[in-house]
N, C-alpha and C positions, 0 to 999 in steps of 0.2 A: 504493500500500500504506500509506504513512504517513498519508494523509488518511483512509483507512478506519479505521486504528487510533485516530485522534483522534475520529472520529465515533462509534466504538464506545464510547469512554470517556464521551462526552456522553450517549449512550443508556443506558449502564449506570448513571450517576449519577442519571438520571431514572427509574430502575426499569423501563425498557423492555427487559427482558432478552432477549426473543425477537429483537427487532431487533438488539440488540448482538451476540447470538450469530451471527446471519446475516452481519453485516458482518465480524466477526472470521474467520469461516470463509472468506469471500471473500478477505480479506487473506492468509490462510494459503496459499491457492491461488496467490497472486501472488508469494510470497516466493522469492527466488533460492536455489537449493539450496546455493550457495556461502556463504550467510550464515545458519548455524544459530542464531546468537544472536537474530536477528530473529524466527525461527520460535519459539524458546523463549519470547521475550517475549510473543508473541501467544498461545501456548499457556497461559502463566501467566495472562494476562488472561482468556482464554476459561474457564479453570477457575474463576476468581474470579466471573465472571458466572454460571456454573452453580451455584456455592455460594449466591449471593444468590437465584437462581431457585428453588433447592430449598427455601429458607425461605419465599419468597412463595407457593410452590405447595403448602404443607403440607396444605391441605384435601383434596388428592388424593394419597394415599400412593404410588400408582404413578408419578405424575408426579415427585414429590419424589425417589423412588428412582432414577429415570432420570437426573435432574439430578445426584444424588450420584455415581453411577457415571461420568457424563460428566466431572464435576470431577476425580475420581481419574485417569481416563484422560488428561485434559489435563495434569495435574501430572506423571504418569508420562512422558508424551511430552516435556515440558520437561526433566525430569531426564535423560532419555536423550540429548537434544540437547546438554545442557550438560556432562555427564560429571562427573569427580571434582572436588568443590569445592576440594580442595587445589591444583589446577592452574589455577584460573580467575583471570583478571585482575580488576580492580576492577569494571569494567562487567558482566562475566558473573557475578561474585559477587553483585552487586545483584539480578540477575534470579533467581539461585538462591535468595537469601534471600526474595524475593517469593513464590516457589513454596512454600517451607517454612513461612514465618511467616504471610503474608497469605493464602496458599493453604491448605495442609494444616491448619495449626493452627486457622485460622478455620473450616474445614469441620468439624473435630472438636469445636470449641467449640459450634457451632450444633446439632450432632447429639448433644450430650451424651455425648461420648466423650473424657473428660478424660485417660484413660491414653494413648490414641493421640495426643492433642494434646500431652501432655507429652513423648512420644517425639520428635515433630517439632521441638519447641522445644529439647530436649536436643541433638539432631543439629545444630541451627542455632547454638547458643550461641557456639561458638568462632569461627565466621565472623562473627557479629554483632560480637563483641568485637574482632576483628582488622581487619575491613574494613567494618563496617556504617555506612551513612550515617545522619544523624539520623532520616530517615523509617523506615529499617529497624529502628533501635534502638527508636524509639517503638512500632512495631508489635510488636516482640519483647516488650517489657516489658508492654504492654497485654494481649497474649495470655497472657503468663505469669500476670498477675494474674487474668485471666478464667478460665483453666484451674484455677488454685488455688481460685478461688471456686466453680467447679463441683464440684471434688473435696470441698470443705468444706461443700457444700450451703448456700452463702451465709452461713455464719458468717464474717463478714469480720473478719480480724485485722490487726495492724499490718504484718505482712510483705506481705500482699496489697495494702494501701494504699501501702506503700513502693514496690512494683513499679509500681503505677498512677501514682504521682507521678513515678517515674523516666521513665515513658513521656511524661508531660506535659513534663518537663524536656528530654528528647531532642527532642521535636517542636518545642519552642521554639528549638532551635539551628539552624533552617533547613529544617525538614521540609516546609513549605508549610501553607497554611490548612486543607486538608482533614484532614491528619494531626493538626494542633493541635486542631481541633474534635472529631475522633474520640476522641483520647486524653482530652480534657477531659470529654467526655460519658461515657466509660467510667468515669473517676474519680467523676463525679457519681452514676452508677448504683450503684457500690460503696458510696459514702458514704451513700446512701439506706438501705441495709440495715445499715450499721455504726452508724447513729444520728446522723451529722453532718448533720442536715436542712438547716440554714442554709447550710452550705458546698455541700451537694448542689444546693440550689436555685441558688446562685450559679454553679456550674460548668455546670449544664444550661442556664441562661439564656445564658451566654457562648457555649456551643457552638451553641445555637439561632440566635443572632445571626449567627455565621459561616456556618452552614448556609443560612440565608436569603439571605445575601449572595452565596454561591457557587452557589446553586441546587441543593443536594444534598437531594433530597426524602426519601431514606431516613434521613439523619441528622436532618432536621427531624422526621420521624415519631417516631423514637426519643426525641428530646428532648420532644416534646409528650406522649408516653405517660408518660414518667417524671417530668415536671413535674406531671402529673396525680397520679401516685402520691406525689410529695413532699407535695402538698396533702392527700392522704388520710392520710398518716402524721402530718401536723400536726393532723389532725382538723378541717381547714378545710372544712366542709360546703359553703359557698357557692362556694368556689374549685373544688371537685370538681364541683359542679353545673354550673359554667360550662365547665370544662376537659374533662370526660369526653366530652360530645357532640362537641366539636371533635376530640378524639383518635379518636373513633369514625369520623367522616367521613374523616379523613386515612388511617386504617388500611384502611377499605373502599376508598378510592380507590387505595391502593397494593397492594391484594390481599394483606394480611398478616393472616390469620385469627387468629394468636396475639395480635396487638395489638387486633383487633376484640374479642376475648374480654376483654382487660384493660379496655377501655373499658366493656363491659357489666358486668363485675364491679364496677368503680368506681361505676357507676350503681346497682347492687344495694346497695352500701354506703350511698349517699345515700338510697335508698328505706328502708333499715333505720333510718337516723337520722331519717327523716321519718315513721316508724311506718306504713309501707305494706307489710305482710308479703306480700301477694299479689304485689306487684311484685318484692320481694326474691326470692321463689321463682322467678318467671318469668325474671328477668334472670340470676340465678345459674345456673339450669339451662341457659340459652342459652350462657352463658360456658363452663360445664363441657362442654357438647356440642361446642363449637368446639375446646376444648383436647383433648378426647378424640379428635377427628378428625384430629389432627396426628400426624405421624411422630415428632416430637421432644416428649417430655413437658415441659410448662412447669412451672417451679419455684415459681411464686407463685400457685397456685390458692387459697391462703389468703385472697386478696383478696375472694373471694366465699364461701368456705367458712365463715368466721367469721360473716358476716351470716346465712347460711343456717342454721348451727348455732343462732344466737341465736333466730331466729323459730321454728324447730322446737321448741326448748326451751320458749319462751314458750307455744306451743300445746299443750304436754304430749306432743309426739311425740318422746319420748326415744329411741326406737329409731332414728328418722331423724337425730336430733342426734348419736347415737353413730356412725352411718354417716359423717356429715360429719367427726367427730373422727378416725375411722380414716384418711380421706383426707388429713387434715392432716399425719399422721405418715409417710405413704408416700414413700419415695425416688422421684424426686429432689427432692421438695418441700423448701423451705427449712427448715433446722433452727432451731427456736426456742430461746431460752435454757433452760437445764436445768430451772429451776423450772417453767416453763410446759409444757415437753415432759413432765415428770414428772406434772403434774396431768392432762393429757389422757390419758396412758397409764394412770394410775390409774383414770380413769373407764371406760376400755375394759375393763380387767381386772375391775372391779367388775360391769360389765354382763355380761361373759362368765361370771362366777361367780354370776349371779342376783341380785346386790345392786342392783336397779334404782333404788331411791330414792337410795342412796349414789352411784351412777353419775351421776344427774342433778345431785346436789349438787356433785360434783367438776367436772362440766362447767360449771356455773354459776360456780364459783370460777375455773376456767380462763378463762372468757370475761371475767370482770372483770379478771383479770391481763393478758390479751391487750389489753384496752382501755388499761390503764395503760402497757403497754409499746409501745403504738401499732402493734400488729399487727392490731387490729380496731377 
């Protein structure tokens, strides 16, 4: 049973979710009924594998939903085996926290359910504070920051960053390399949208180095994708030209369509800077189609919507540019600074009121501001 659990962990980290699931199910069949903690630990890990698989399988909504339900069932089974958290010893408390934080909260993060994620974290807080290991504390604060970011539509404030930094600090107190790398990459991603591009780059590179050393393909994929976005936000065209195809290959190999779409959107941005409008439209539409085919709405479609809006506007296709502008403001898309959001909304209002020339003018002004703020 123990060897199967270790093998499942290796398969999980290599994104071989189906194999990991099978090995964990075999291990559960071998667990002695007199050892419910072992069964709970295996159920917790099975649920986490299902969560990861639900994200990788997002191009097929039915498959993703099956994985979601299987994850919830595994976490429920673990909770039933463990019982009242107030009565658990240190070892059992650690498994219970894995279920609530790295299990349920992570599931609700990926599925854009911040209210449910917040409930799981609220339930877990007192156990984390009383008995949490460095690894569980790191996971708690990282997920807390992530859920807050979701709720704020990625307007990243100092409280969110403080929680993300608390996760890094906790991980550094003995949580292990994977927890350190994961918390550091999460902080890097948040800094990317806060505007701390230099620190974001530093954190993502540090996390990537650990991920490559320990062979965590998913962590490496995330770092590659967001290092590419850090270059885009710096307006480093040559870096994005180099990094986006690499991110595309990695995302395709790992079967993560949402990240395939990020790479294609980044390539659309390069095409815009290269003045290749036909390529912008083709790549942007490919990215949008991939995102629209996922169960979980992606929050950063602005990556290709701004280039698409720009080429539509330049071609005099104001109606299509307005359509792109509407998509920019739709939840759960990232919220822009008030001045930029107001300009886009003004253009939409003017178009709806028949003021088409003024709408085009406002969109052009919004595009220039988006460039200055490094959203486009």
